[in-house]
Structure formats: C-alpha cells, structure tokens
C-alpha positions in Angstrom: -44.2 202.2 142.9 -43.0 204.7 140.4 -39.4 205.8 139.8 -38.4 209.3 140.9 -35.5 211.4 139.5 -34.2 214.4 141.4 -32.6 217.1 139.2 -29.6 219.0 140.4 -31.6 222.2 140.3 -34.2 220.5 142.6 -31.5 219.4 145.0 -30.1 222.9 145.2 -33.6 224.4 145.6 -34.5 222.0 148.4 -31.4 222.9 150.3 -32.1 226.6 149.8 -35.7 226.2 151.0 -34.5 224.4 154.1 -36.2 221.1 153.3 -35.0 218.4 155.6 -33.8 214.9 154.6 -37.0 213.5 156.2 -39.3 215.9 154.4 -37.5 215.0 151.1 -37.8 211.2 151.8 -41.5 211.7 152.6 -42.0 213.6 149.3 -40.2 210.9 147.2 -42.2 208.2 148.9 -45.5 210.0 148.3 -44.7 210.7 144.6 -43.6 207.1 144.1 -47.1 206.0 145.1 -48.9 208.9 143.5 -46.9 210.0 140.4 -49.7 212.2 139.1 -50.2 214.1 142.3 -50.6 217.9 142.2 -52.3 220.3 139.8 -51.1 220.2 136.2 -49.7 223.6 135.2 -51.2 224.6 131.9 -48.8 225.1 129.0 -45.9 223.1 130.5 -46.4 219.8 128.8 -46.8 217.8 132.0 -45.4 219.8 134.9 -47.4 219.7 138.1 -47.4 221.9 141.2 -47.8 220.1 144.5 -48.2 221.7 147.8 -46.2 219.8 150.5 -46.5 220.4 154.3 -43.3 221.0 156.2 -42.8 219.0 159.3 -44.7 220.8 162.1 -45.7 223.6 159.8 -48.8 222.4 157.9 -49.4 223.2 154.3 -49.4 227.0 154.9 -45.8 226.8 156.1 -44.7 224.2 153.7 -43.3 224.0 150.2 -44.4 224.1 146.6 -42.8 221.5 144.4 -42.7 221.4 140.7 -42.6 217.9 139.2 -42.7 216.6 135.6 -44.7 213.5 134.8 -46.1 212.4 131.5 -47.0 208.8 132.1 -45.9 205.3 133.2 -43.0 205.0 130.7 -41.0 207.8 132.4 -40.0 208.6 136.0 -41.4 211.5 137.9 -38.8 214.3 137.6 -38.4 216.6 140.6 -37.8 220.0 139.0 -37.7 222.6 141.8 -39.1 223.4 145.2 -39.6 226.7 147.0 -41.1 227.8 150.3 -44.8 228.5 149.9 -44.3 232.2 150.9 -41.6 232.7 148.3 -43.6 232.5 145.1 -47.3 232.6 144.4 -47.6 231.9 140.7 -45.4 231.2 137.7 -45.1 233.7 134.9 -45.8 232.8 131.3 -42.1 232.8 130.6 -41.4 230.4 133.5 -44.2 228.1 132.2 -42.7 228.2 128.7 -39.3 227.4 130.2 -40.7 224.4 132.1 -42.3 223.2 128.8 -39.0 223.3 127.1 -37.2 221.6 130.0 -39.8 218.8 129.9 -39.0 218.2 126.2 -35.3 218.0 127.0 -35.8 215.6 129.9 -37.9 213.2 127.8 -35.4 213.3 125.0 -32.3 212.8 127.2 -33.9 210.1 129.3 -34.9 208.1 126.2 -31.4 208.4 124.8 -30.0 206.7 127.9 -32.5 204.0 128.4 -31.7 200.7 126.7 -34.6 198.5 125.7 -34.2 194.9 126.7 -36.1 192.1 125.0 -37.9 189.5 127.2 -35.7 186.5 127.8 -32.5 188.3 126.9 
C-alpha cells in the first residue's frame, strides 16, 4: 500500500464539496492501492484527475479529485476535490499552477524526509 498525504487545501475543498468521512476513507484506501489511478493532466508534472463516485450518486453525481503522484519514492498528494458539476476542465493557468505546486511538494517533502541506513 502506498502512503497518502492530504493537503490542507484538499481538506477544505472536500468539506466544501460535501464529501463524507466514509467517501474520503474510500478514496484514500483506493489510492493507497492504486497510486497512479486517474488520467494524467498534461503539463502538470504528475497531477492526475480521478473521477470518484459519491455514495448513492454514481460517477455522474460524484467528485473530481486532483492528485499528485510521481513514483514510488513519494506519497500520493491529495491536492483538491470538487463536485463533478462544478468544474469541467482546468485552464492553462490552473495547469501551470499545479505544475509549480508539484515542484514545491517534492522539494518540501524531500527536505523533511531523513534517510536511514540499513542496520542503523
């Protein structure tokens, strides 16, 4: 299973979108098992858009989640989520901002991770 990191902006967006604790737990569980799920968003350096069904709503009444995943050395970052009807596509400026955010997440995460030698 892969590590998942929720950003504060994701937590706020999930609350605003009306995502339940159960829906969030299901999303985290799914992404931990399938970190590369979703369609890669071109020009973002690793962000993915994942359609998630809401409980009892199906995918058409669900959410769109933006994640950032670049490989097994980093966790999956949950960036934002919105109700499917709220936003259809991302603008070029939004894609550029996601790309910059991805660079910042990688740099900050690597600063805080301490490498441990085997047997230490």
